[in-house]
C-alpha positions in Angstrom: 103.4 90.0 109.5 106.0 92.7 109.4 107.6 91.2 106.3 104.4 90.4 104.4 104.4 91.2 100.7 101.5 91.1 98.4 101.6 90.2 94.6 99.3 91.2 91.8 99.5 90.5 88.1 101.9 93.5 87.6 102.9 94.7 91.0 104.7 93.6 94.2 103.6 95.4 97.3 106.2 95.1 100.0 107.2 96.7 103.3 109.2 99.9 102.9 112.9 99.7 103.7 115.3 102.5 104.7 116.9 102.4 101.2 113.5 103.6 99.8 113.7 107.0 101.5 115.4 108.9 98.7 112.8 107.6 96.2 109.9 108.3 98.5 111.2 111.9 98.8 111.6 112.2 95.1 108.1 110.9 94.3 106.0 112.4 97.1 107.9 115.7 96.9 106.1 116.4 93.6 103.4 119.0 94.1 100.9 117.2 91.8 101.0 114.2 94.2 101.3 116.0 97.5 98.5 118.4 96.9 96.0 115.5 96.8 97.1 114.0 100.2 95.9 114.9 103.6 98.9 114.4 105.8 101.9 115.1 103.7 103.7 118.5 103.9 105.0 120.5 101.0 107.8 121.0 100.5 108.7 117.5 101.7 111.4 118.0 104.4 114.7 116.1 104.6 114.6 113.2 107.1 110.8 112.8 107.0 110.8 109.7 104.7 113.5 108.1 106.9 111.5 108.8 110.1 108.2 107.6 108.5 109.8 104.3 107.3 111.5 103.7 110.7 108.1 103.6 112.4 106.4 101.0 110.2 107.4 97.8 112.0 106.1 99.0 115.3 102.9 100.4 113.8 102.2 97.1 112.0 102.7 95.2 115.2 100.3 97.5 117.0 97.7 97.1 114.1 97.7 100.8 113.4 99.3 101.2 110.0 100.0 98.8 107.2 101.9 100.7 104.4 103.1 98.9 101.3 105.6 100.1 98.8 104.1 99.7 95.3 106.8 98.4 93.0 106.9 97.6 89.3 110.0 95.5 88.2 111.5 96.2 91.6 111.1 100.0 91.2 109.2 102.0 93.7 106.3 103.9 92.1 104.0 104.7 95.0 102.4 103.7 98.3 99.2 102.0 99.3 98.1 100.9 102.7 95.6 100.8 105.5 95.9 103.1 108.6 94.0 103.8 111.7 92.0 107.0 111.5 91.1 107.8 115.1 88.9 110.8 114.2 86.8 108.5 111.9 86.9 105.5 114.2 87.9 103.2 111.5 90.7 101.8 109.3 91.2 103.9 106.1 92.6 103.0 102.7 95.2 105.5 101.5 97.4 105.5 98.4 99.5 107.6 96.1 101.2 106.8 92.8 103.9 108.8 91.1 102.6 111.1 88.4 104.6 109.3 85.7 102.5 106.2 86.4 99.0 107.7 86.5 96.4 106.3 84.2 97.8 102.8 84.0 95.5 101.1 86.6 98.2 100.7 89.2 96.3 102.5 92.0 93.2 100.2 91.5 95.4 97.1 91.2 97.4 97.9 94.4 94.3 99.0 96.3 92.5 95.8 95.4 95.3 93.7 96.9 95.4 95.8 100.1 91.6 95.5 100.4 91.9 91.7 100.1 94.6 91.8 102.8 92.3 94.0 105.0 89.2 91.9 104.7 91.0 88.6 104.6 94.1 88.7 106.7 93.0 91.4 109.1 89.4 90.4 109.2 88.1 94.0 109.0 84.3 94.5 108.8 84.7 97.8 106.9 87.3 100.1 105.4 86.9 103.8 104.9 88.4 106.1 102.3 88.3 109.7 101.2 89.3 111.9 98.3 89.2 115.6 97.4 86.3 116.5 95.2 88.7 117.8 92.5 90.6 114.5 92.4 88.1 112.7 90.2 90.7 110.1 89.2 90.9 108.9 92.8 87.1 108.9 92.9 86.9 106.6 89.9 89.5 104.3 91.5 87.4 104.0 94.7 84.2 103.5 92.8 85.7 100.7 90.8 86.6 99.0 94.0 83.1 99.3 95.3 83.3 102.1 97.8 80.1 103.9 98.6 79.8 107.6 99.4 78.9 108.3 103.1 79.2 112.0 103.2 81.0 115.2 102.1 82.8 117.9 104.0 85.9 119.9 104.4 89.1 117.8 104.8 92.5 119.1 105.9 95.4 119.2 103.4 98.7 119.8 105.1 100.5 120.6 101.8 98.0 123.4 101.0 97.6 124.5 104.7 93.9 124.5 104.0 90.6 122.7 104.3 89.5 121.2 100.9 86.1 119.9 99.9 86.2 116.1 100.1 84.2 113.0 99.8 84.0 110.2 102.5 83.4 106.6 101.5 83.2 103.2 103.0 83.4 99.6 101.8 82.0 96.8 103.9 83.4 93.3 104.0 80.1 91.8 103.1 79.8 94.0 100.0 83.4 93.2 99.0 82.8 89.5 99.3 79.5 89.7 97.3 81.2 91.7 94.6 84.0 89.2 94.2 81.7 86.3 93.5 
């Protein structure tokens, strides 16, 4: 499973490789991207992308983290994946897309493929998600996918070194299957 790639109409979602590290640093190092993510520091430090990528194979094998590089015409434009969120007691969908590629439907398309992977390949019963209230674009992506709000609260943002108002959501396998029919 460590080499699994997913394909959509316009995208290839593949495992990250060490050669992706400079592009990851470039894209996620942009404040407009990082400020909307919970666990990414700003500024993005040297060596962090390499360290993050080096852990993926073991994390996939342990069933803890399933990150995919989102690529268009073999060019990395973002990340989408499922990761274990021990505080929430569930697997959570996470994603980011480089600002130059916003508004093109890539986040929805990539997330849909990963949800199919999670509910199909992994057999998950439910998948969580969250977004900061101010990030309405992410809220629209999750709504299109069928996520339902389960609560609101303050969520950590490492880049801002602050708690930010956020929305918690969940999508069940049963609802996902019914929606696909």
